[in-house]
Structures are given as C-alpha cells and as structure tokens.
SEMI-821522 format. One record per residue: residue in one letter; x, y, z of N, C-alpha, C in turn. Coordinates in steps of 0.05 Angstrom, whole numbers, plus 5000, padded with zeros to 4 digits. Layout:
<recs>
aXYZXYZXYZ;...
</recs>
This chain:
<recs>
x501349784997499949945008502050334997;x500650384983502350714977501850855010;x503751055024503351205034502351515027;x503851504997501651804990502051744970;x498952014965497951884930497852194921;x497052274900496452464887493452464875;x492052734883489752774870489052994854;x488452834829489153164809487153114793;x486153424776484053474753485653544728;x485153424709485453594692483253634673;x484053914660481853994638481453884614;x478353754615477553654591477453824566;x478353694542477453864524475953774508;x475453564502473653384480471953234506;x473352974514471752804529473152724549;x471752634566473552544591473652244582;x473352054568474351794569476551894544;x476752014528479152014513480752124527;x480652424540483052464561484152154578;x482352054590482751854617483751634600;x483251524571485251364563487351414548;x487951714543490751814534491851794557;x490751854580493251854609493551574615;x492151334603492851154618495050984598;x494751124573496651034553499351154560;x499951474563502751574575503251424596;x502451334622502751214644503950954634;x502750834626502550574616506250544605;x506550694584508650814565510650824579;x510851154591512851234610512751194642;x511551114653511451074680509850894685;x510850514674508550384684508850204711;x510050334740509850234759508150464778;x507150654760505550884771503050814773;x501350684797498550604803496650914787;x494350774778493151044767490050924770;x488351114781485251044782483651324774;x481051254774479151494765478651574794;x477251894796477051924819474052004814;x471451954828469351974818468152174835;x467952374823466852634837464052684824;x461252734838458452754832458753034817;x456853124811455953334801454853484827;x456553644848456053724865454454104856;x453754214883453054474873454754694874;x454754824850457055054852455855254863;x454355414863454055674879455855874858;x456056094878457156304867460156334868;x461356444854464156464846464856624869;x463356834882464156934917464256684938;x462956534937462456354956464256154941;x465355974927467055784915469656074925;x470256234921472756404920473156424959;x471356474978471156445002471656215017;x470755995000470355685012473855605005;x475255724980477755594973479955755002;x478956025007481056085030480855885046;x478055735059478555595086478655235079;x479355225056479454975044481954865053;x484554935050486654835063486554825095;x485754995110485655085138484754765149;x482054795137480754495148482754235141;x482954215111484854005100486953895123;x488554155134491054065160489553985184;x487454085186486253975220485153765212;x483253635187482153365185484553125181;x487053175169489553045165490153025190;x490453205207492053125226490853025255;x487952985256486252795272487052535259;x486252485228486552175224489252115229;x491652285231494352175235494552165273;x493752355280493352365317492252035324;x489752045307488951695311490051505306;x490951495280493251345271495451265286;x496251475305499151415321498151265344;x495551375353494251305377493851035381;x492950885354492750535344495250375345;x496950455334499750395327501050375355;x500550605368502550545407500550345417;x497550335422495850125432496649885427;x496849815403497249575385500549525398;x502349695395504849625408504549535435;x503149685453504149625478501549325486;x500349255466497849045470499948785457;x502248855440503448615430502248515408;x500548655398498448565376499448675342;x499348505324500548545304498648715286;x499548945271498449165261495849025249;x493449205252491649085237491049265207;x491149175186490049435162487449595170;x488149845169485950075179484150055155;x481750025153478450045146476550275143;x475150245125472450455121471050245120;x469550175139466950045139467449715127;x470149585139470749325120473049415096;x472649635093474049625061477349805068;x479349675056481649825061481350015058;x483050245071483250525060484450585037;x486250445024487850484993484950394983;x483850184983482350124966479450354967;x478950444990476950634993477750924975;x480450944978481151194962481251154931;x481950924934482450914898480250754876;x477850684904475250654893472950834895;x473151074900471651284916469251344903;x467451224920464851234916462551434931;x461951724923461351884944458251794959;x458151804985456051765000453651925002;x451651934983449552124976447752055013;x447051865019445951935046446952115063;x449952025061451852225096451452565080;x451852525057452852835039452052885017;x448453035022447653004994448253244982;x448553134954450053354935448553564927;x446153514933443853794934445454024955;x446853914968447254214996449654344982;x449454554996451354814989454954614997;x456254674981458854604990459654745019;x458554985024460355085051458854905073;x456654805072454554605083456654335091;x457654245065458653975067461053975082;x462454135078465454215088464554275118;x463754455125462854515154461354285164;x460154155161458953945170460753715167;x463253705151464953425161467353625183;x467853815181469453985198468653985232;x465853925227463653945249464453705271;x464453455247464053205254466453075269;x469753235249471753125253472853165285;x471953425283472453695312471453465333;x468453375329466953235354469253035361;x469152845339471752575346474252615365;x475052875350477352945361477453025389;x475253105397474553245428473752955445;x472952755426471852435445474752265454;x476852365431479452265429481052295450;x480652515460481852735487480552535506;x478152565508476952425529477552255538;x478252065520478151765524481351675528;x482251875506486251735521486451875558;x485452095551486152215584484452025605;x482051865598481151665618483751375617;x483751345597486351085596488851215606;x489751405601492751525613492451515640;x489751625654490051645685490151425697;x489051205686488550875696492650805696;x492950795674495550785667498150855687;x496851155688499251325710498151165737;x496951125735496150995774497950735772;x497250625747499050355752501650345753;x502650565740505050595732506750715753;x505450785779506150885800506650715824;x504450565820504750305838506450105830;x507250095804509049875796512049915803;x512250255808514650455804515350405837;x512750405854514050345883514050005885;x513049855869513649625879516849495859;x516949595842519949525830521949715830;x521849905842524350175851526550025862;x528350265879529950135893529050215915;x530249955939529049995966528950225974;x530350395974530650715984527350835978;x525950785956523450915950520950665952;x521550505953520550325942517750165964;x515250155957513949905984515849695981;x515449626005517249346019514949176026;x512049336029510549056039510248826037;x510748776007510648515987512748375993;x514948496011517748306014516848176041;x515748306055515948266084513548006095;x514847796110512747616118511947616148;x509447526151508147556176510447396198;x512547226184514447116213517147376217;x517047486199519047676197518647866223;x516147916228515648226248514847996266;x515748156292515548076320514148256335;x511548326343510248476357509148416383;x510548526408509148496428509048716443;x507848646473506748946488509949076498;x512548976494515049096495516849066467;x516748946452518548876426516548986403;x518949136382518149236359519949136341;x519449126316520949006296521249216271;x523349386270523949546253525349496219;x525049596209526149486177528949736166;x530449606163533449796156533649806132;x534049986120534650006087537750076087;x539749836083542649876086544049936057;x546050086051547350116025548849786029;x549049766000550549545998552849446010;x554649716005556949666010557249706046;x555749786058555449776084554049556105;x553649366091552949146104554449016123;x556448986117558648876148558249076164;x558849356158558249586183555649546198;x553449506180551149426189550949136218;x551848946196551648696218553048786258;x556048946242557548996269556549166294;x555049296276554149556303551849566310;x549449426283546549446297546349456328;x547849246341546549146368547649316391;x549149526384550049726394549350156392;x547950056371546550366361544750446380;x543750266403542550346420542150116446;x541350166472541449986490538949816485;x538349586494535349356493535249286462;x537249256450536749126422537248776424;x535848676412536648346416538248306399;x540448156410542848056398541447866378;x543247866357543047746330539847746316;x538647906321535447946318535948066278;x537448136274537348246243538048016222;x535648026209535547876184535347996158;x537447876135536847946113534047966103;x532648056080530347956067530147976045;x531248186027532248256008533948405998;x535048415976537948565972536948645934;x537648905930537848945899540549195898;x540749225868543049335864544649495887;x543149685896544449845917543049775942;x541849705955540649595980540249375987;x540349326015538949106025536949106040;x535848986053533348936069533848806095;x534048956115534548806142531648826168;x531848686180530248686204531348746228;x530948846250531948916270530248886297;x530348846320527948736343529048826369;x528049006378528749206401526449306410;x527449306442525249496457523449696448;x520749736453519750036436520550246440;x521250226469521750446487524550586476;x526350486460528550576451528350526419;x526650516408526250496384526950836376;x525851076376527751336372530451366373;x530851296397534551306400536051186378;x534150866366535750736344535250826325;x532750946322533651056287534851256292;x535751496310537351756300540251636300;x541051476316543251266311543851106295;x542051056284542050916254542351156227;x541051336236540851576209543251716208;x544751756229547451866240550051666226;x549751376222551451206206549851136187;x548351246164547951156141545550986136;x543750936157542250786152538950866157;x537550746138534750846131532750606141;x531250746172529850566184526950626175;x525750406170522050386166521150326190;x518850406189516850286204515550146196;x514349906204512749756190510849616207;x508249586201506849416215504949256193;x505648986201504448776182500548796186;x500348746161497248756161496448626142;x495148416139493948226123491548396098;x489348516116488048666107489448916089;x491649026094492149236081493549076055;x495248866057496148786041494348606020;x491848546019489448466009488948655994;x488348886009486849135996489149215977;x491449205974493049345954493349175934;x493448845935493148695922490648745899;x487848745912485648725906485349035884;x486949185893486449515880488749455850;x490849345856492949255832491449155816;x489548925821488348725797486348885791;x484949045806483149285787483949435770;x486349575780486949785765488149565737;x489549415745490749215720487849185693;x485549045713483148955693482049255681;x482049455696481149765680482449755661;x485549795662487149855629486649705611;x486649415625486349205600483949315576;x481649375599479049395592478949715569;x479249885589480450115570481150135546;x483949985548485649905528483949795503;x482449595504480649485486479249615469;x477349765484475849875486476950145461;x478950325485479750535458480150395433;x481750285429482950115405480450075389;x478349985394476949885377474650095377;x474550315392473250625378475550735355;x478350695360479450845349479950745315;x479450495312479150365295475850415274;x474550475287471350525280472050905270;x473251025292473151265288475551355260;x477151235263479151235237477851175215;x476551115212474551035189472851235177;x471551355203469751545190471051795190;x473051905196474852035196475852075174;x476751825161477851795131476451805109;x473351825111470751755097471252025090;x470852135117470052525116472852575098;x474952545103477452665092477152595063;x476452415053476152345026473252535011;x471352495026469252735011470152915016;x472353075038473153385033474453445005;x475653235006478453224983476053304956;x474653074958472353024931471553384932;x470453484948469353804946471854054938;x474253984947477254134944477354094917;x477453864905478453824874476053914856;x473253844867470853974848471254294854;x472054474880471754714873473954874868;x475554744872479454884859478654814824;x476854654817477754554786475754764775;x473254824779471855024784473555294780;x474055404798476255634800478355624783;x479955364775481155394752480455354722;x478255174720478555184693475555244688;x474355434696471155564698468555464697;x466855534685464455344690464155264658;x461255124647460554884668462854674671;x462254534691464354364703465554194686;x468054144678468954004660471653884662;x472353674677474853664684475153314681;x477553174692478252924696479152914717;x477352784747479352754768480552494770;x483152414780484252234781485652154806;x486851934817488551914843491651734828;x493651764834495851664832497351624847;x500451434851501351424875503851354860;x505751564849508251554833510251484858;x512651334843513851314864516851554862;x518251694884520451874885521051934862;x522651634849524151724828521851794805;x519351684804517851724778516452024776;x516352204799515352434804514952644780;x516952664777517652854756516752734721;x516652464724516452394699513152474696;x511852304714509152354723508352734715;x508852814731508653084724508553244698;x510553144686511753164654508553104634;x508552864644505552684625502552864636;x502952944660500453104669500353354655;x502553474654502953744643502153764614;x503253534602502853494567499853444561;x498453374583495853364567493753614582;x495253734582493154034587494054184565;x492554414567492854544541496054824546;x497454734515499854804526500355114532;x498155314518498055544537497355634563;x495755444574495355464598498055364613;x499055124604501855044616504355254620;x504555424595506755654594505355864613;x503255854618501656174638503256054667;x503155784669503555714697506255654699;x507955644679511055604678512455934686;x510256084677511956414671513156444697;x512456424713513156554741515856424743;x518556404731521256324742521356054746;x519155864732519855664735519055454766;x519455634779520555664808517255544826;x515455524812513555384824511455654862;x513155954840512356154856509556234866;x508356104843504956194836504155944852;x502755924876502155814886499755724873;x498855464874496755304868494255474890;x491755444871488855544885488555484919;x490055184921489155134948491855154957;x493555224952496255324966498255094981;x497554874974499354774990501054624973;x500854614943502854474917503954694911;x506654564887507454784871505654834855;x506255074835503655134812504954964790;x502454804784502054654759499054764735;x499054774723496954754705494954534705;x494554494730492654334732492654344767;x490354194769489754214808491253994813;x492854014837493953694849494453774879;x492953544891494053574920495653324930;x496453264948497653034962496652874976;x495652724988494752585009496352475018;x498052405043498652305056497052115082;x496951855077495351675094497351595118;x499651605117501051475139503451635149;
</recs>
C-alpha cells in the first residue's frame, strides 16, 4: 500500500473518456509502475463564484485539521497495538481497506447530499471530525489516568529499596510485635552491610542480639529486620540515621496487603478494558475520519477545478501513487495533457512554482493537484 497519493484534476478539452484513455496510455508507456485510478466526483452544487472563492480560502486550513486528526488517531492505534503486543491490523472504512476506499472512491449521497451547498458539506465534515477529536482526548485521558496510577504502583513495587513499597517483601514471621518488643526495617547500602551487622546491636541499648535478618537485596540496598524494645526505637532511628542507615516503621497487616492486591488487580483489569475499548473506538473512528476526509478532498478538487477551469464543470479527476523517482516523469505527462498555452502561463513565474496553486499546498501546476499522506 502506498502512503502518499496525488489527487489531480485535468481540464477536459473534448471528452473525459478520451482524456482518460490518453492518460492511461501515457502512464503505461512512460511510468508503468505508477498506479492510476479514476476519482469519481459527482455533480456538486456550484453556488456563486464569491462563495467558491471564500470557500477556497478555508479549504487548506480545514484539510490540515482533518489530516492532523486522522494521523493522531492512527498514531494512537499504533501505540495501543504495540503496548498490547498485537500485529498491526489493516485500517479500514466499513471493512474496506483505506487504500481501496481512496482508489475506488464512491460518494456517499445519504451522508452528504449532493444538493447541499459546498460550504454546508465542508462545515459538516469539520464539525464531525472536531467532535471525534474531542472524544479522542477524553478517552485517551481516561486511559492514561488508569495507566498512570498503575505505573505509580509498579514504580513503588519495583524501584530501589530506598523508595519502594516493601510490604510485599515482608512475611508475617519476619515481624515480632509484643507489649515491649517491636521489629523495625532497615534499608542498608550494599557496601555497608558488614558495618550494619557489626554495629546494629550497639546503636542503642535494649537491641535483641542477633535479631537482624536480611530479607531482600537489590543493586544498591539490602533490607534487614531488627528487633528491639519499643521504648528505645526513637534512639535507635537517630543513631542509625547518623550511620547512614534508613529505618522504616512497618506494621504487618494482612487486610492492607489484600486491599493493595485487589486495588492492583482492579487497575490492571481497568487498564486492559479501557485499552481494548479505546482501540476498537479508534479503529471505527479512523474509518469515519478517513471517509469524511476523502469526501472533503472531493469537494476540494471540485471547487478548485471550477475556479481553475471555469464553468460548466469539465474536468477529469484521478488518483495516482507515483514513486519518488517517477514523480518528475508523471508531472511531465500530466502537464502534457493540459492545454499548452495554459501550461506556459503557469510556468512563466520563473519556473520556480512561486505561483501557489489555488489550494496553496502545492507547487504551481497547470492542473489541480493535492497530495494525500495517509501514513
């Protein structure tokens, strides 16, 4: 599938079928690897010249917005598929792959009645896409909120011992709690473990001899228990801090452990559920935005062709996907099928493309040409 397409319209001198045959013939002879398709635009309501000129000013801005939203949803899909470990699914419009939808475009009369003014169609598309973008923001924020909570818990459970939650590292039998005795947890730098073991009994009086036991070790710290009389706990903390040991109070609570476990499980379920529903919503919404974008492009080609070639509408619209190497050749072919005087007029400005096309997003050509980047 190509990721970049040209939508062009050529002025019809005699008949559209003759021009189409000539274009097919030229492409097959000189650029056979360039896919070429008719882009079927119905007879839309022209309106007045003033309304077309006013609309033309807004078309480029609206196109950038719609294209931006489509890419935003596409990036979100890619991110969700990557996080889920899924293979990328082909993006579709109602089950039709997007490249096929573009190259075999059919106007949806039920959704966009051709008798509606062009301004009404364009504004309707812009409003619909803006609503989808707002919905995307809300859904992504909800998903990221749960994801953020889960990441915060995971950081607490998997970070350095200096900052992490140690409750899942301590078993009930590691803690002694009685009327007089308490067990404290000490976070000891790895390099200072010998110092800890040789000094903890003397940091204050009433420390239970040989009560310190190592429970866990990471790359930087080790977690030790120490049992002592409760009345000297404050003195012990102070002395330990002076020696570079971090003392943690800890009270073993099966209820709190269970509550934390349930909270984690619920967040994981919520994240999976939100990710799945967001992904499905993105698939459907991308199809909606892409379909609206293609109808917008049809309006754009139609209005710019009227402004370029005049009335009554007489132009051939088509879609091409030239390779980067073949671009110049295809441009030459397209130009050759335009009226030669017209071509000269469009090339007079220094051959530099300084005359912007009416759409404003392309170099000057003697025909209407827009680029569609679908990836």
